[in-house]
DSSP file (Angstrom, degrees, kcal/mol; ACC not computed):
  #  RESIDUE AA STRUCTURE BP1 BP2  ACC     N-H-->O    O-->H-N    N-H-->O    O-->H-N    TCO  KAPPA ALPHA  PHI   PSI    X-CA   Y-CA   Z-CA
    1    1 A M              0   0    0      0, 0.0     2,-0.4     0, 0.0   103,-0.2   0.000 360.0 360.0 360.0 136.9    0.0    0.0    0.0
    2    2 A K  E     -A  103   0A   0    101,-2.5   101,-2.8     2,-0.0     2,-0.5  -0.977 360.0-171.7-134.4 120.9    1.3    3.4   -0.9
    3    3 A L  E     -A  102   0A   0     -2,-0.4     2,-0.4    99,-0.2    99,-0.2  -0.949   6.9-178.1-112.7 127.9   -0.3    6.7    0.3
    4    4 A T  E     -A  101   0A   0     97,-2.8    97,-2.3    -2,-0.5     2,-0.5  -0.992  10.5-178.5-129.4 127.8    0.9   10.0   -1.1
    5    5 A I  E     -A  100   0A   0     -2,-0.4     2,-0.3    95,-0.2    95,-0.2  -0.980  27.4-133.4-123.6 117.0   -0.3   13.5   -0.2
    6    6 A T        -     0   0    0     93,-3.1     2,-0.4    -2,-0.5    -2,-0.0  -0.508  16.3-126.7 -75.3 129.8    1.4   16.2   -2.2
    7    7 A L        -     0   0    0     -2,-0.3     2,-0.2    78,-0.1    78,-0.1  -0.619  23.2-139.1 -75.4 127.1    2.7   19.2   -0.2
    8    8 A Q        -     0   0    0     76,-0.4     3,-0.1    -2,-0.4    -1,-0.0  -0.594   4.5-143.4 -85.0 149.0    1.3   22.5   -1.5
    9    9 A E  S    S+     0   0    0      1,-0.2     2,-0.4    -2,-0.2    -1,-0.1   0.894  87.0  24.2 -76.9 -40.7    3.6   25.5   -1.7
   10   10 A N        -     0   0    0     -3,-0.0     2,-0.4     2,-0.0    -1,-0.2  -0.974  68.6-157.0-128.4 140.2    0.9   28.0   -0.8
   11   11 A Y        -     0   0    0     -2,-0.4     2,-0.6    -3,-0.1     3,-0.1  -0.908  27.0-114.1-113.8 144.6   -2.4   27.5    1.1
   12   12 A S     >  -     0   0    0     -2,-0.4     4,-2.1     1,-0.2     5,-0.1  -0.660  19.6-158.7 -77.6 119.3   -5.4   29.7    0.8
   13   13 A R  H  > S+     0   0    0     -2,-0.6     4,-2.4     2,-0.2     5,-0.2   0.897  91.8  52.1 -66.4 -39.9   -6.0   31.4    4.2
   14   14 A G  H  > S+     0   0    0      1,-0.2     4,-2.5     2,-0.2    -1,-0.2   0.926 111.7  45.5 -62.1 -44.8   -9.6   32.1    3.4
   15   15 A E  H  > S+     0   0    0      1,-0.2     4,-2.8     2,-0.2     5,-0.2   0.876 110.7  54.8 -66.9 -36.1  -10.3   28.5    2.6
   16   16 A L  H  X S+     0   0    0     -4,-2.1     4,-2.0     2,-0.2    -2,-0.2   0.924 110.8  44.8 -61.5 -44.8   -8.4   27.4    5.7
   17   17 A L  H  X S+     0   0    0     -4,-2.4     4,-2.4     2,-0.2     5,-0.4   0.920 114.2  48.8 -66.4 -43.8  -10.5   29.6    7.9
   18   18 A L  H  X>S+     0   0    0     -4,-2.5     4,-3.0     1,-0.2     5,-0.5   0.929 113.4  47.0 -60.8 -44.9  -13.8   28.5    6.2
   19   19 A R  H  X5S+     0   0    0     -4,-2.8     4,-0.9     3,-0.2     5,-0.2   0.868 112.9  50.2 -66.1 -35.9  -12.8   24.8    6.5
   20   20 A T  H  <5S+     0   0    0     -4,-2.0    -2,-0.2    -5,-0.2    -1,-0.2   0.927 123.9  26.5 -68.6 -45.0  -11.8   25.2   10.1
   21   21 A F  H  <5S+     0   0    0     -4,-2.4    -2,-0.2    -5,-0.1    -3,-0.2   0.842 141.1  15.8 -90.3 -35.2  -15.0   26.9   11.3
   22   22 A F  H >X5S+     0   0    0     -4,-3.0     4,-2.3    -5,-0.4     3,-0.7   0.331  90.3 105.7-122.1   5.8  -17.6   25.7    8.8
   23   23 A G  H 3XXS+     0   0    0     -4,-0.9     5,-2.3    -5,-0.5     4,-2.0   0.824  77.1  58.4 -60.0 -33.6  -16.0   22.7    7.2
   24   24 A F  I 34>S+     0   0    0     -5,-0.2     5,-2.3     3,-0.2    -1,-0.3   0.887 112.3  40.9 -63.6 -36.7  -18.1   20.2    9.1
   25   25 A I  I <45S+     0   0    0     -3,-0.7    -2,-0.2     3,-0.2    -1,-0.2   0.954 125.4  29.7 -77.3 -51.5  -21.3   21.8    7.7
   26   26 A Y  I  <5S+     0   0    0     -4,-2.3    -3,-0.2     3,-0.1    -2,-0.2   0.686 136.0  18.4 -89.7 -16.3  -20.3   22.4    4.0
   27   27 A M  I  X5S+     0   0    0     -4,-2.0     4,-1.2    -5,-0.4    -3,-0.2   0.768 123.3  41.9-118.0 -48.9  -17.8   19.6    3.4
   28   28 A T  I  ><S+     0   0    0     -5,-2.3     4,-3.1     1,-0.2     5,-0.3   0.933 108.6  54.2 -74.2 -46.9  -18.0   16.8    6.0
   29   29 A L  H  ><S+     0   0    0     -5,-2.3     4,-2.2    -6,-0.2     5,-0.2   0.916 108.9  46.9 -58.1 -48.3  -21.8   16.3    6.3
   30   30 A P  H  > S+     0   0    0      0, 0.0     4,-1.7     0, 0.0    -1,-0.2   0.917 116.7  44.9 -61.6 -40.1  -22.6   15.9    2.6
   31   31 A H  H  X S+     0   0    0     -4,-1.2     4,-3.1     1,-0.2    -2,-0.2   0.923 112.8  49.8 -68.5 -43.3  -19.8   13.4    2.2
   32   32 A L  H  X S+     0   0    0     -4,-3.1     4,-1.7     1,-0.2    -1,-0.2   0.846 106.3  57.2 -66.0 -32.3  -20.6   11.5    5.4
   33   33 A F  H  X S+     0   0    0     -4,-2.2     4,-1.0    -5,-0.3    -1,-0.2   0.948 114.6  37.4 -60.8 -48.4  -24.2   11.2    4.4
   34   34 A L  H  X S+     0   0    0     -4,-1.7     4,-2.1     1,-0.2     3,-0.4   0.899 114.1  55.4 -70.0 -39.9  -23.2    9.5    1.1
   35   35 A M  H  X S+     0   0    0     -4,-3.1     4,-2.5     1,-0.2    -1,-0.2   0.771  98.3  64.3 -67.0 -24.0  -20.4    7.5    2.7
   36   36 A F  H  X S+     0   0    0     -4,-1.7     4,-1.8     2,-0.2    -1,-0.2   0.941 107.6  40.7 -60.5 -47.4  -22.8    6.1    5.2
   37   37 A F  H  X S+     0   0    0     -4,-1.0     4,-2.1    -3,-0.4    -2,-0.2   0.885 115.5  49.9 -71.3 -38.4  -24.7    4.3    2.4
   38   38 A F  H  X S+     0   0    0     -4,-2.1     4,-2.4     1,-0.2    -1,-0.2   0.865 109.1  54.5 -64.9 -34.4  -21.5    3.3    0.7
   39   39 A G  H  X S+     0   0    0     -4,-2.5     4,-2.0     2,-0.2    -2,-0.2   0.877 106.1  51.0 -66.3 -38.4  -20.3    2.0    4.0
   40   40 A L  H  X S+     0   0    0     -4,-1.8     4,-1.8     2,-0.2    -2,-0.2   0.933 112.4  46.1 -62.3 -45.0  -23.4   -0.2    4.4
   41   41 A W  H  X S+     0   0    0     -4,-2.1     4,-2.7     1,-0.2    -2,-0.2   0.880 109.3  56.1 -64.9 -36.6  -22.8   -1.6    0.9
   42   42 A S  H  X S+     0   0    0     -4,-2.4     4,-2.5     1,-0.2    -1,-0.2   0.880 105.0  51.9 -62.1 -38.9  -19.1   -2.1    1.8
   43   43 A A  H  X S+     0   0    0     -4,-2.0     4,-2.0     2,-0.2    -1,-0.2   0.900 111.1  47.3 -64.8 -40.3  -20.0   -4.2    4.8
   44   44 A I  H  X S+     0   0    0     -4,-1.8     4,-2.3     2,-0.2    -2,-0.2   0.924 112.5  49.1 -65.8 -44.2  -22.2   -6.4    2.6
   45   45 A V  H  X S+     0   0    0     -4,-2.7     4,-2.8     1,-0.2    -2,-0.2   0.896 110.3  51.6 -62.1 -40.6  -19.5   -6.7    0.0
   46   46 A S  H  X S+     0   0    0     -4,-2.5     4,-2.0     2,-0.2    -1,-0.2   0.896 109.2  50.2 -63.7 -40.2  -17.0   -7.6    2.7
   47   47 A F  H  X S+     0   0    0     -4,-2.0     4,-1.3     2,-0.2    -2,-0.2   0.927 114.1  43.9 -63.8 -45.2  -19.3  -10.3    4.0
   48   48 A I  H  X S+     0   0    0     -4,-2.3     4,-2.2     1,-0.2    -2,-0.2   0.908 111.7  54.1 -66.0 -41.0  -19.7  -11.8    0.6
   49   49 A A  H  X S+     0   0    0     -4,-2.8     4,-3.0     1,-0.2     5,-0.3   0.857 101.5  60.1 -62.7 -35.3  -16.0  -11.5   -0.2
   50   50 A F  H  X S+     0   0    0     -4,-2.0     4,-2.1     1,-0.2    -1,-0.2   0.941 109.7  41.4 -56.1 -48.4  -15.2  -13.4    3.0
   51   51 A W  H  X S+     0   0    0     -4,-1.3     4,-1.9     2,-0.2    -2,-0.2   0.863 113.9  52.0 -71.1 -36.1  -17.1  -16.4    1.7
   52   52 A V  H  X>S+     0   0    0     -4,-2.2     4,-2.7     2,-0.2     5,-0.5   0.931 112.4  45.7 -65.3 -44.1  -15.8  -16.1   -1.8
   53   53 A I  H  X5S+     0   0    0     -4,-3.0     4,-2.0     1,-0.2    -2,-0.2   0.895 110.1  55.4 -64.6 -39.3  -12.2  -16.0   -0.6
   54   54 A L  H  <5S+     0   0    0     -4,-2.1    -1,-0.2    -5,-0.3    -2,-0.2   0.889 118.3  32.6 -61.0 -40.0  -12.9  -18.9    1.8
   55   55 A F  H  <5S+     0   0    0     -4,-1.9    -2,-0.2    -5,-0.1    -1,-0.2   0.800 134.6  23.9 -89.9 -30.1  -14.1  -21.2   -1.1
   56   56 A T  H  <5S-     0   0    0     -4,-2.7    -3,-0.2     2,-0.2    -2,-0.2   0.686  87.8-131.5-110.1 -22.3  -12.0  -19.9   -4.0
   57   57 A G  S  <<S+     0   0    0     -4,-2.0    53,-2.7    -5,-0.5     2,-0.4   0.543  75.4 101.8  79.9   6.5   -8.9  -18.4   -2.4
   58   58 A R  S    S-     0   0    0     -6,-0.5    -1,-0.2    51,-0.2    -2,-0.2  -0.957  70.5-131.0-126.3 143.2   -9.3  -15.3   -4.6
   59   59 A Y        -     0   0    0     48,-0.4     2,-0.1    -2,-0.4    -9,-0.1  -0.806  37.9-111.1 -87.6 124.4  -10.7  -11.8   -3.8
   60   60 A P     >  -     0   0    0      0, 0.0     4,-2.5     0, 0.0     3,-0.3  -0.366  23.4-137.3 -58.0 128.9  -13.2  -10.8   -6.5
   61   61 A E  H  > S+     0   0    0      1,-0.2     4,-2.6     2,-0.2     5,-0.2   0.853 100.8  52.4 -62.6 -36.8  -11.5   -8.0   -8.4
   62   62 A S  H  > S+     0   0    0      2,-0.2     4,-2.0     1,-0.2    -1,-0.2   0.885 110.8  48.3 -67.3 -36.8  -14.7   -5.8   -8.6
   63   63 A F  H  > S+     0   0    0     -3,-0.3     4,-2.3     2,-0.2    -2,-0.2   0.919 112.1  49.9 -65.3 -43.4  -15.2   -6.1   -4.8
   64   64 A F  H  X S+     0   0    0     -4,-2.5     4,-2.5     1,-0.2     5,-0.2   0.927 110.6  48.9 -61.4 -46.4  -11.5   -5.2   -4.3
   65   65 A E  H  X S+     0   0    0     -4,-2.6     4,-2.6     1,-0.2    -1,-0.2   0.889 110.2  51.8 -62.6 -39.7  -11.7   -2.2   -6.6
   66   66 A F  H  X S+     0   0    0     -4,-2.0     4,-2.1     2,-0.2    -1,-0.2   0.938 111.7  46.3 -61.9 -46.2  -14.9   -1.0   -4.8
   67   67 A Q  H  X S+     0   0    0     -4,-2.3     4,-1.9     2,-0.2    -2,-0.2   0.911 114.4  47.1 -64.2 -42.7  -13.2   -1.2   -1.4
   68   68 A V  H  X S+     0   0    0     -4,-2.5     4,-2.4     2,-0.2    -1,-0.2   0.901 111.4  51.2 -66.9 -40.7  -10.0    0.5   -2.6
   69   69 A N  H  X S+     0   0    0     -4,-2.6     4,-2.1     1,-0.2    -1,-0.2   0.867 108.4  52.1 -65.5 -35.0  -12.0    3.3   -4.3
   70   70 A L  H  X S+     0   0    0     -4,-2.1     4,-2.0     2,-0.2    -1,-0.2   0.892 109.5  49.8 -65.8 -39.0  -14.0    3.9   -1.1
   71   71 A L  H  X S+     0   0    0     -4,-1.9     4,-2.4     2,-0.2    -2,-0.2   0.895 108.7  52.7 -63.9 -40.1  -10.7    4.2    0.8
   72   72 A R  H  X S+     0   0    0     -4,-2.4     4,-2.5     2,-0.2    -2,-0.2   0.909 108.2  50.4 -62.3 -41.6   -9.4    6.7   -1.8
   73   73 A W  H  X S+     0   0    0     -4,-2.1     4,-2.3     1,-0.2    -1,-0.2   0.924 110.7  49.6 -61.3 -44.0  -12.6    8.8   -1.3
   74   74 A S  H  X S+     0   0    0     -4,-2.0     4,-2.8     1,-0.2    -2,-0.2   0.888 109.9  50.8 -62.8 -39.7  -12.0    8.7    2.4
   75   75 A V  H  X S+     0   0    0     -4,-2.4     4,-2.4     2,-0.2    -2,-0.2   0.917 109.6  50.5 -64.5 -43.3   -8.4    9.7    2.0
   76   76 A R  H  X S+     0   0    0     -4,-2.5     4,-1.4     2,-0.2    -2,-0.2   0.927 114.1  44.7 -59.8 -44.7   -9.4   12.7   -0.2
   77   77 A L  H  X S+     0   0    0     -4,-2.3     4,-2.8     1,-0.2    -2,-0.2   0.928 113.7  48.8 -66.1 -45.6  -12.0   13.8    2.4
   78   78 A D  H  X S+     0   0    0     -4,-2.8     4,-2.3     1,-0.2     6,-0.2   0.859 106.6  56.5 -65.3 -35.2   -9.6   13.4    5.3
   79   79 A A  H  <>S+     0   0    0     -4,-2.4     5,-2.8    -5,-0.2     6,-1.3   0.881 113.2  41.5 -63.4 -36.6   -6.8   15.3    3.6
   80   80 A R  H ><5S+     0   0    0     -4,-1.4     3,-1.6     3,-0.2    -2,-0.2   0.912 113.7  51.2 -75.6 -43.1   -9.2   18.3    3.2
   81   81 A R  H 3<5S+     0   0    0     -4,-2.8    -2,-0.2     1,-0.3    -3,-0.2   0.851 111.7  47.6 -63.2 -34.2  -10.7   18.0    6.7
   82   82 A N  T 3<5S-     0   0    0     -4,-2.3    -1,-0.3    -5,-0.2    -2,-0.2   0.250 115.0-116.6 -92.3  13.0   -7.2   17.9    8.3
   83   83 A N  T < 5S+     0   0    0     -3,-1.6    -3,-0.2     2,-0.2    -2,-0.1   0.810  76.8 129.0  58.7  34.9   -6.1   20.9    6.2
   84   84 A L  S   <S+     0   0    0     -5,-2.8   -76,-0.4    -6,-0.2     2,-0.3   0.768  76.5  15.0 -85.7 -28.5   -3.4   18.9    4.4
   85   85 A T  S    S-     0   0    0     -6,-1.3    -1,-0.2    -9,-0.1    -2,-0.2  -0.962  75.8-122.5-140.8 158.5   -4.6   20.1    1.0
   86   86 A D        +     0   0    0     -2,-0.3     2,-0.1    -3,-0.1    13,-0.1  -0.498  64.4  57.2 -92.2 167.9   -6.9   22.8   -0.4
   87   87 A G  S    S-     0   0    0     -2,-0.2    -2,-0.1    -7,-0.1     0, 0.0  -0.349  84.0 -73.3 104.3 176.2   -9.9   22.2   -2.6
   88   88 A Y        -     0   0    0     -2,-0.1   -11,-0.1    -8,-0.0    -2,-0.1  -0.953  46.7-121.6-113.7 128.0  -13.1   20.3   -2.3
   89   89 A P        -     0   0    0      0, 0.0     8,-0.1     0, 0.0     2,-0.1  -0.353  31.9-104.3 -70.6 148.3  -13.0   16.5   -2.7
   90   90 A S        -     0   0    0      6,-0.2     2,-0.9     1,-0.1     5,-0.1  -0.348  24.8-122.8 -72.0 153.8  -15.1   14.8   -5.4
   91   91 A F  S    S+     0   0    0      3,-0.1     2,-0.3    -2,-0.1    -1,-0.1  -0.415  76.2  67.8 -95.0  55.8  -18.3   13.0   -4.5
   92   92 A S  S >  S-     0   0    0     -2,-0.9     3,-0.7     1,-0.1    -2,-0.1  -0.995  77.3-119.2-164.0 163.6  -17.7    9.6   -5.9
   93   93 A T  T 3  S+     0   0    0     -2,-0.3   -21,-0.1     1,-0.2   -20,-0.1   0.694 116.5  51.7 -78.0 -18.6  -15.7    6.4   -5.5
   94   94 A S  T 3  S+     0   0    0     -3,-0.1    -1,-0.2   -22,-0.1    -3,-0.1   0.309  84.2 124.4 -99.2   9.2  -14.4    6.9   -9.0
   95   95 A G    <   -     0   0    0     -3,-0.7     2,-0.3   -26,-0.1   -23,-0.0  -0.292  48.1-146.9 -67.9 153.2  -13.2   10.5   -8.4
   96   96 A T        -     0   0    0      5,-0.0     2,-0.3   -20,-0.0    -6,-0.2  -0.798  11.5-169.0-119.6 163.9   -9.6   11.4   -9.0
   97   97 A D        -     0   0    0     -2,-0.3   -21,-0.0     3,-0.3    -2,-0.0  -0.984  21.5-154.2-153.4 136.9   -7.3   13.9   -7.3
   98   98 A D  S    S+     0   0    0     -2,-0.3     3,-0.1     1,-0.1    -1,-0.1   0.529  96.7  53.1 -89.8  -5.5   -3.9   15.3   -8.2
   99   99 A K  S    S+     0   0    0      1,-0.2   -93,-3.1   -94,-0.1     2,-0.4   0.696 111.8  35.9-101.8 -23.3   -3.0   16.0   -4.5
  100  100 A T  E     +A    5   0A   0    -95,-0.2     2,-0.3     2,-0.0    -3,-0.3  -0.963  60.5 176.9-130.0 148.2   -3.7   12.6   -3.0
  101  101 A S  E     -A    4   0A   0    -97,-2.3   -97,-2.8    -2,-0.4     2,-0.4  -0.989  10.3-168.7-149.4 144.7   -3.1    9.1   -4.2
  102  102 A L  E     -A    3   0A   0     -2,-0.3     2,-0.5   -99,-0.2   -99,-0.2  -0.987   7.6-170.4-133.8 122.0   -3.6    5.7   -2.7
  103  103 A E  E     +A    2   0A   0   -101,-2.8  -101,-2.5    -2,-0.4    -2,-0.0  -0.962   7.6 174.6-117.9 123.8   -2.2    2.6   -4.4
  104  104 A V        -     0   0    0     -2,-0.5     2,-0.1  -103,-0.2   -36,-0.1  -0.979  27.7-131.9-127.3 116.9   -3.1   -0.9   -3.2
  105  105 A P        -     0   0    0      0, 0.0    -2,-0.0     0, 0.0     0, 0.0  -0.421  24.9-113.0 -70.5 142.6   -1.9   -3.8   -5.3
  106  106 A Y        -     0   0    0     -2,-0.1     2,-0.4     1,-0.1   -45,-0.0  -0.598  30.0-127.0 -74.0 127.1   -4.4   -6.5   -6.1
  107  107 A P        -     0   0    0      0, 0.0   -48,-0.4     0, 0.0     3,-0.1  -0.621  12.8-157.0 -78.3 129.1   -3.6   -9.8   -4.3
  108  108 A D  S    S+     0   0    0     -2,-0.4     2,-0.3     1,-0.2   -49,-0.1   0.953  77.3   9.6 -69.3 -49.5   -3.4  -12.8   -6.7
  109  109 A R        -     0   0    0    -51,-0.1     2,-0.4     2,-0.0    -1,-0.2  -0.969  68.0-156.1-132.2 147.5   -4.1  -15.4   -4.1
  110  110 A L        -     0   0    0    -53,-2.7     2,-0.5    -2,-0.3     3,-0.1  -0.942  25.4-112.1-123.7 147.0   -5.1  -15.2   -0.5
  111  111 A S     >  -     0   0    0     -2,-0.4     4,-1.6     1,-0.2     5,-0.1  -0.636  16.4-157.7 -79.2 125.0   -4.6  -17.7    2.3
  112  112 A R  H  > S+     0   0    0     -2,-0.5     4,-2.0     2,-0.2    -1,-0.2   0.881  94.0  52.7 -69.1 -37.8   -7.8  -19.3    3.5
  113  113 A G  H  > S+     0   0    0      1,-0.2     4,-2.4     2,-0.2    -1,-0.2   0.914 108.8  48.7 -64.1 -43.2   -6.3  -20.2    6.8
  114  114 A R  H  > S+     0   0    0      1,-0.2     4,-2.2     2,-0.2    -1,-0.2   0.862 108.5  55.6 -64.6 -35.2   -5.1  -16.7    7.4
  115  115 A L  H  X S+     0   0    0     -4,-1.6     4,-0.7     2,-0.2    -1,-0.2   0.925 110.5  44.3 -61.7 -44.9   -8.6  -15.5    6.5
  116  116 A L  H  < S+     0   0    0     -4,-2.0     3,-0.5     1,-0.2    -2,-0.2   0.897 115.4  47.4 -67.8 -40.4  -10.2  -17.7    9.2
  117  117 A L  H >< S+     0   0    0     -4,-2.4     3,-1.0     1,-0.2    -2,-0.2   0.820 107.0  56.5 -72.5 -30.3   -7.6  -16.8   11.8
  118  118 A S  H 3< S+     0   0    0     -4,-2.2    -1,-0.2     1,-0.2    -2,-0.2   0.677 105.1  52.8 -76.5 -15.0   -7.8  -13.0   11.2
  119  119 A N  T 3<        0   0    0     -4,-0.7    -1,-0.2    -3,-0.5    -2,-0.2   0.227 360.0 360.0-103.5  13.7  -11.6  -13.0   11.9
  120  120 A C    <         0   0    0     -3,-1.0    -1,-0.2    -4,-0.0    -2,-0.1   0.471 360.0 360.0 -82.0 360.0  -11.5  -14.8   15.2
């Protein structure tokens, strides 16, 4: 896994003040509302993926991509909320960003035994 957040040379003071005092209202609430429903779907996908990995030893690639894209969205939002970057994060799991990046390699095979032991 590789997480990169690009350091900006200049930060907008006005945006910094707005994000500090009103960021929860105009930035965090709309994203958390949508992420709540995506999180519910993520829990269902994780449950199904557990059984698929248990029987096949492989993580379904579409499930993996959905989970990683949800993590990328969370990283974009957290980078803005914690004043690491300026701007407004995009509202989707397929959104892109030039200031943050998260790379997670797709695992070819997974250990069924490790799967069972990690969920105890």
